[in-house]
Phi, psi and omega in degrees: 000132179281170188301317182299305180293326178293329180285324177299315176299314184297326174295335179262004177078026179257128178274133180243138179258114185291312186236122177212136177282167181301321179295318179299321179294315177308310180297321176301313179297322179292320184284321183267352175077023183264173182245136175279126179231149178261341178220160180239042182294327180232077182299336177297340180267355184267134171270119179271143176282166176209157169204172184272332185212134168240129177213147176266124183236159176260132172241105186065240181260358186259141170271132176229156175254129183251128175256124176240155178071037182286137183279329177271310173057048179271007181204158176206168176236139173252129180258119180258133169230140182199176187278340179210160180294329176297316177296316176300313176304316181295313180298316179296322177295322182290317178296316181301313179301320181292320180295319178299321181290317179299317179297313179299322181290322179293324186288319184224084186289345183024000000 
C-alpha cells in the first residue's frame, strides 16, 4: 500500500497489512469472518471481518500482528521457538498428535 492510501486508512483508525501471502489472507478471512475480494467496486456487498484488538507484538526479534477478540475464530496460530530445528520438529509433531487426539475425541466422545 502506498503512502496516500495508507494515510487515509490511518486517519480513520483502520490498520492495513501491506504484505500477506495467500495462506495468510485465507487465515485472516477465516478468523475475522471477512470476505476476500479482488475489487472494491461495490463495498456494500462485501462482508467485512472484525475483532476487538489488533496489535503489533515482538516475538524474539520478529514483529507479528496479533488479532484478539475475534468473533468467528476458525483458525489460530501457535508460535514455536527453540534452540534447534530438531527440537522444533519434535514440538510440532507433539502438537500435531495432540490436535489429532482432540479432533477424534470431539467427533466420537464415547
